[in-house]
C-alpha positions in Angstrom: 6.0 101.5 117.3 6.8 102.7 120.8 7.7 106.0 122.3 10.3 106.6 125.1 11.6 109.6 126.9 15.3 110.4 127.6 16.6 113.7 128.8 13.2 115.3 128.3 13.0 114.3 124.6 10.4 111.9 123.3 11.8 109.6 120.7 9.8 107.4 118.3 11.1 103.9 117.8 9.8 101.2 115.5 10.0 97.9 117.4 11.8 96.1 114.5 14.6 98.7 114.9 15.4 97.5 118.4 18.4 95.3 119.1 19.8 93.6 122.2 22.7 94.9 124.1 25.3 92.4 122.7 24.4 93.4 119.1 24.4 97.1 120.0 27.8 96.7 121.6 29.2 95.0 118.5 27.7 97.7 116.3 29.5 100.5 118.2 32.7 98.5 118.8 32.4 98.2 122.6 32.0 95.4 125.0 28.5 94.9 126.4 29.9 95.6 129.9 31.0 99.0 128.6 27.5 99.9 127.6 26.2 98.7 131.0 28.8 100.9 132.8 27.8 103.9 130.7 24.1 103.3 131.5 24.8 103.1 135.2 26.7 106.4 135.1 23.9 108.1 133.1 25.8 108.2 129.8 26.2 106.3 126.6 23.8 105.9 123.8 20.0 106.2 124.4 18.4 102.9 125.4 15.0 101.5 126.2 14.4 99.6 129.4 11.7 97.0 128.8 12.1 95.5 132.2 14.6 95.4 135.0 16.9 93.2 133.0 15.7 93.7 129.3 17.6 96.6 127.6 17.1 97.4 123.9 18.8 99.9 121.7 17.5 101.6 118.5 19.8 101.2 115.5 19.1 104.7 114.5 19.9 106.1 118.0 23.2 104.2 118.0 24.1 105.6 114.5 23.2 109.1 115.7 25.2 108.7 118.9 28.2 107.6 116.9 27.8 110.6 114.5 27.7 113.0 117.5 31.1 111.6 118.6 32.8 112.1 115.2 36.0 114.1 115.5 37.0 116.2 112.5 40.8 116.9 112.6 41.7 120.5 112.4 38.5 121.6 114.3 36.2 121.5 111.3 32.6 120.8 112.3 
């Protein structure tokens, strides 16, 4: 288990829940380069930087990020 901080919020992540960028991109339907571009602009789903080049994503965080972007036609929340 590890803890990481993003936007002032501490998130708990189980290490077996972590996936590499390519798998994360496939899970959310984007190209890996799109996730990299989002990270460089300070956006996109929460991620964990293990080293300068090693980026991991939590499956749960990706699922939550997708849920936050769900649009309900007609303005229903």
